[in-house]
N, C-alpha and C positions, 0 to 999 in steps of 0.2 A: 294429279299431284297432291304428294303425302304430306303430311303437316309437318310442320318442323319440331326438330325434339325439345322436350321442356329442358327449359335450365335447370339445372342443379342449384337447390340454396346452399347456404355458408352452413355448415354443420354447428347444431347447437353445443349448449355447454354440456360437459362432463366431466366430473372428479374420480378418477380410478380411488378406491377406499384406499384408505393412508395405512402400510402394516408397522410393525414393529419388528423387530431383529435384535436377537438374542442368543447366546454361544454357550451352552452348558461346559462344567470342570469338565468335562468327557470327549468335546468336542461337537458334541450331537448342535445344529443349530435350530432354534424354533424361530417361526414366521408367525405373526398373527396379524390377519384384519378382520378388523369387529365389523358385522355388517347386521344393524336390529332389527331393518325391516320386518323378517320372519323368524320365526323361533327353530332355524335349522344351524346346524353346522356341519361342515363337511371338512375332514382330515384325509390330508395327504402326506404318506412318509415317503421320500425321494431318496433313493439307495445310490451312491456311485456303484452300480454294480452292471451297465449296459452290455450289451451285448458288441459293443466294439471290443470288449478286453478278454474276449474267447480266445483261447489257444489255437492255433491252428491244428487242424483234427477233432477240435472238439467245438465246431461252432454249434450253436443251438443251445450251446449249456446256460447260460445267462436266463433267456428262455425259459425254458424248462425249469428251471432253480426257481424262479420270480412265480410260475404258474402251480410248483407244488408247494408255496408256500402257505394258502387255504386251504392245503387239503388235511390239516389237524396238526397237535402240536404236541409236547411231550405230554402234555395233562389230557387230553381230547383228541380223540378220532375227528375224522372227516364231517362224518354227521353232528355228532355232538358238538363241533365248533358251529356248524351252520345255525345248528337248534340257538346258541348262545347267541350268538349275533342277531337271529330275529325276533328271540326276545328280548332285544334293544330296540327294534323297528327298523333295522339296517341289514344289509347285504354286503359283505367285503368283497372286493376286486383285486386281482394284483399281475400283476404283468411286467413287461420290460420291453424298451426298445432300443436304437443304439447306443444312445449314451444315459440311460438308467434302468432301473427297477423302482416298481412303486407299487404302495398297496392304498387303496380310498376305502372312505366310507363315509356315510351321512348322517348324521342322528338329528336327536331333539337334544337342545343345552343341559336338561336333568340328567342324561344317560352318558354325559361325554364322559365323565370319569372312568366308567364302566366299559365304556369303548375303549378308551384307549389301553385300558390294562388287558381286554382282548387282543390290540393292536400291536401290544407288548410283545404279547405271547407269539403271538402272527411270527413277528420279527425274532426275536430273542430266538427261540424254542420250537422252530416247526419239528415236526414227526417226519417229513423225509422215509417213508416207508416202501420199500421195494417196488408192493405193489401197484401204489400209485404213482411211483414214477414210471413204471413200467407201461402203465396205463396211457397218461399222458404222453411219453414217446409214443406210443401205437397210435394217439389222436393226433399228432405232428407226420408221423408219417402217412395216417392215410389225407391230411390238409395237404400234402407233397404231392401226392399221387394224383388226389384231384386237379390241383396245380399244371400237371402235364397233362392233363388230358384239358383243362378249359387254357382259351390261347392269351387271353389278358392276365393271367397271372402267369402263366410260362413267357410271354412277351417280357414281364417286369423282371422274373426271373434271370434271363440270358442276355437282358440290357444291361445287367449288372456286370456280368461276365466279358462282355465287350467292351465296357468301358473302362472297368479296372484291372490292373495286372493279379494275375492270378495270385500272386503273394499278399494282395490286400486282402483285410477282413471283408473291406466291404464288397467284396466279388462275389461274395456269397450271401444268401440271405439271411437276415438277421436271425430268423429261426433255426437257420443250419440248413444242411444239402440232407437226402437219404442217407448219402453214405457216412454222414459227419451223425447225425440224431442214430443213427444203428449202434453206435459204440458206445454211449452215452450210458452213464450206468450211477446208481444211487451214490456211491462212493464219489463222482466226482462233483454230485449236486451237493454231498456234504462240505467237499473239500472246496468248491468253488462260494458257500454260504460259509465257512469260516473265515476265509480269506476275503472277502467283501463285503458281508456286513457287519457293522460297529457303528456305535454311536459316533463315530468319527467321520464316516463315511455317510449320515443321516441327518436328512432334513424332515422335520415336521412341520407342516404349514395346516393351519386352520385358518378357515373363514365362517364367519359368523355371526350369531347374537352370543359372544363372547366378551371377556376383558382381555386384555393382555396379560396381567399380572395372575388371575387365576388361571388360565393355561397354561403360564410356565410353571406356576406351582405343581399341576398335575402330570405334565410331563418330566418334571424332575422326580416326582415320586415312582413312576414307573419306567422310566428309561435314564436316569440318572445314574443307575448304577452296569449301563451297557459299556463297558470296555474293553471288547474282542481287538487284540493286535490285529491290522489288517497288512496285507501285501499290495507294494506298489500298484496302479492298473499299467496294462502293458500299455505300449505306444502303439499306434497305428497309423499307417500309411496309406494316403490317400493315392497312389503312384496309379496313373493311367496306363492302359495297355497298350496303346499306340499313340502316337501324335499324328498319325495319317488318315485321312478320310475312310472309311470301307461300308461295305453295304453287307450283310449278315442277314441270312434266310432261314431261319427254321420251318423245315419242310413239314407240315400239319396236312396232308390231302383231305379232312374231312372237314376243314375250316370253315365256315359260312363266309367269313369275309377274311381280310388281313389285318392282324395288331400292328400300327406303327407306333416303335419309340425310335425316338432322333435325337442326341444329345452328345454330353459327353462332359468328363467331371467339371464339377460345379467349385462354391466359395464355401468357405466354413461360417458359419453365423455369424463369428465376430468381426467380420470383414469390416471396414471402414465403410464401405460402397453398399452396405444391406440396403439402406433408404433407397437409394436412386436404383438396386437392383431391383428392389418390388413393384416400384412404379414402372422401372421398363418390361418387366414381365407382364405387369398388368395390361400392359398396351398391346403387348406382343401376343401372349396366349392366356393371359392369368385372368380376364373375366368372359363373360360370356360376350360380350361387344368387341372382344379384342381381335387384333388383323387376322389370326391364326383361324381362330372360328368362323368369325365373318366370311373370311376366305373360304374355307374349306366347306361351310354348313349351307351359309346364303347364298353366296356366290355360284359356287359348283354343285352343291347339292351330294357331297361325296361321303358326308357322315350327318350323324346327327349331333356330333358334337366334338371339338379338338382344344384339347389345353396346353399351357408349356408350364414349368415351373423351376425352380430351386429345391430339391431337398435339404433342408437346414440342418447342419449336423455341426456338432463339435469339427469334426474335421472335414475337407471339403466333401459333402454328400453329392448326387449327380444333377445338372440342368437334364429336362427333358420334357421333349414335346410329344404328345400322347392322344395317337385316336385309333380307331375302329375304322375302317373303310371297304366298300364295295370292293371284292377280289376286282372286278375288269378296270379299276381306277387307282387303284394301290402305286403305279410309277408317276401318275398324275397329280397323286396327293403327295407323295413326297417330293418332287419339282416345287406344288406350290408352297411348302414349309420352307424348303431351301431357300426359292424366293424371298417369302418375307423373313427371312432370318437374315439374309443378305439386306433386305432392304431399313429394317430396323438399325442397321448399323451405316446406311447411307447417308442418311439426311437427319434431322431433327424432327418429332412427331409433330404433329401439329398442337397448336394453342388447344381446340378443343379438344384434342385425345387427351392430351395432358389434363386438363379439367375434370372430365370424364374421370380419369383415372385415380387422381389425387382426392377427389370428391366420396368419389365410393369408397375408397380405402378408410380414409377419416370417416366418414360418414357411418360407415358399418361397425366402426371400433367400437361404441359402446354398447350397441346390440350383442355385443359377444360377451361380455362381462355384466350381467345381469343379476345371474345369480352366484350362490356361495360355491358352487360346484366349479362355475368357468372360474371363478376368481381365483379359485385355490389350484386352480388348473393353470392359470398364467404364470402366477406365483412359484407353482412349480418350475416352469419351463424360463424363467427368470433366473431360478435356482444353479438349475443346469447348466445354463450357458453364459452366467455369469452377467446378466444382464444388470446396468447402473440402479440405481434405488429410483430413478425420475425416469425409468424408459417408458413406463405406463403414462405418466401425466405429461410429457413432452412427446408424444408419440405422433400426433395429430399433426399439430406444427412440423417435426421433423419430416414428413410426409408432406405437406404443403409447402415447404421450403426449396423440393426438387424441382428442378427446372428442366426446359426440354433440354439446353447445354449439358447438363446432368444426364438424363437419360443416353443420350447419343453417345456421352463418354463413357458410362457405364456398359453399352451394347458393346462399343469397339474393345472396351478393355477385357470383357468378362464373357462374351459369345463369341467363339473361335468357328467359325465356317470350314478352314481346314482340319479340324480335329473332329470334325462330326461323325459319330457312327449313327448309319440307319440300320435298324432293323424292321423286319417282317417276319411273323409267323401268320401263315396260309398255305394254298396251295403252290406251291414250289412249280408243277409244271406250268401254271397258270401265270406266275409273276415274277420269273426268274429273267426270263429274256428280257420282258419290259425294261425290267429295274438296270439290267446290263446298259440296256439301251441310252438311258438315262447319261450315261458316261461320266458318271459319280465314283466308281469304281465296280472292277469284276466281284459280282456276288459269291459270298462263300455260304456255302448250303452245309448246313447241319441237321440233323434229326431229332424230332421235338424228343426221344428218347432217349439221347446219347445224356450222360450225366457231368461229365466233365468234358469240353471242347478246347479247352486252355492245352 
C-alpha cells in the first residue's frame, strides 16, 4: 500500500516589486521597478507592433521587422552594433509575438545610459539592409521547411488552420507561411517600422538597481524626441472555422508516432473568468498531476506526457490538448481525452484536486519573479494586456479564491465538446480507420506537404 500524498503547506509571504509609471510628452510610457539586491538592470522596450496586425498576404512581416532591428542601425552595421553592446557587457535580443514586438538587454547600472542610447538607435534608426532582410527571410523559410518535416511543429501549424477561419490572422502562424514570407521585402519591413514604431506605441520597462527619477531622466534624453506618427493597428477577428466537431488527419507516413491536438477557439486574456479558467485547466491538463496527463501517461501508458492549455492573447487564442502517442493507440488516446473533457464539465472537481492546483499555482508564483529579467518580463506582459496595477500583488489570493463551483462553471462555459477539432499527424493507413470507428466524425485527410487546406 502506497504512502499518502504529502499535504501542501500554505504559500509563504511574497511581495512583487513596486513599480512606478510615467508617460513622456510624446506618449512613451516608462515603468520602473527598483530591485537593489544585485547590481543589474534589465531593460525591455515593448512596442505595439505584434503579428496580429499583419495584413492578409503579409503574414510574418511583424516578426521579420522585429528580428531585423538588431542587424544594424543607420550609424553602425551589424558587427559594429554587436561590438558596441559587447563592450557594455551585454547582448541585445529582439523579436515579436502575436501582440507586441520587444527589444531587451541586461547591464550593470553604470552602463545603463550607454545601453539606452544604443537601444534608442536600434528602435528609432534601424538599418534594414536588403541583404540582412533577405538572409532573415531565408532563415525563416528554412524553419518552415523543417517544421513540415517534424510532426510536432506540423501539428501546431495545422491545428491553427482547422480551428480558425481562413480569414482570421490566427489561422496562419505568427511567423507567417512559406507563401507569405517569400513575398516580403525590405520595403515592406521599412513601411511596417514607419507605421508602427513610435514613442506613442512604446513602453520602456526597467527593473533592477535603479531609481525611478534617474531612469526617467535618461529615457527622456534618449527617447523624448521620438514623435513618429503611427497608423492604427488592424483589427483581428478570432473567428472559428467551424462550430461542428471534426476529425482531421495529416498524412505523414514516416511519423514514428501520432501527434495529437484537440481543441477549439478559446478566450481573450482579459476575460472576467481568467482565474477560474486557469485553475480549471490546471486540474484538467495544466499540471503533471492533471487528469489528462495521469490518464494518458500513468494509467494507460499511451504517452510520456500530455497537457492542455489556453493560449492567452488579446483576442481569443486557442484552447488545446496536446500529446504525442504511440501510433497503435491514437484512437484510444483521443477517446480518453474526450472523456476527460466531458468529465471536467459533468461534476465538481474534488477538494484535493482543487487544493493541489491552487496551492501549486500560488506557490510557484514567487519563484517565477526572482530576477530582474523575470520582473521586467512580467511588467511587459502586464503592459501588453492592460493588467491592473495590483495584478501581481493580488494574484495568489485571486487564485486561492477559486471554488469547486467556479471550476465547474468555467468548464461548462468555456469548453465546448460539440465544437472540438481533433487533429492527428501520423501514418494515415494505421490511424484513419480507428479514428473513424470512434464515431466522432469522418476523418478529413490532408497531405503534410499541402500549404493550404482551406
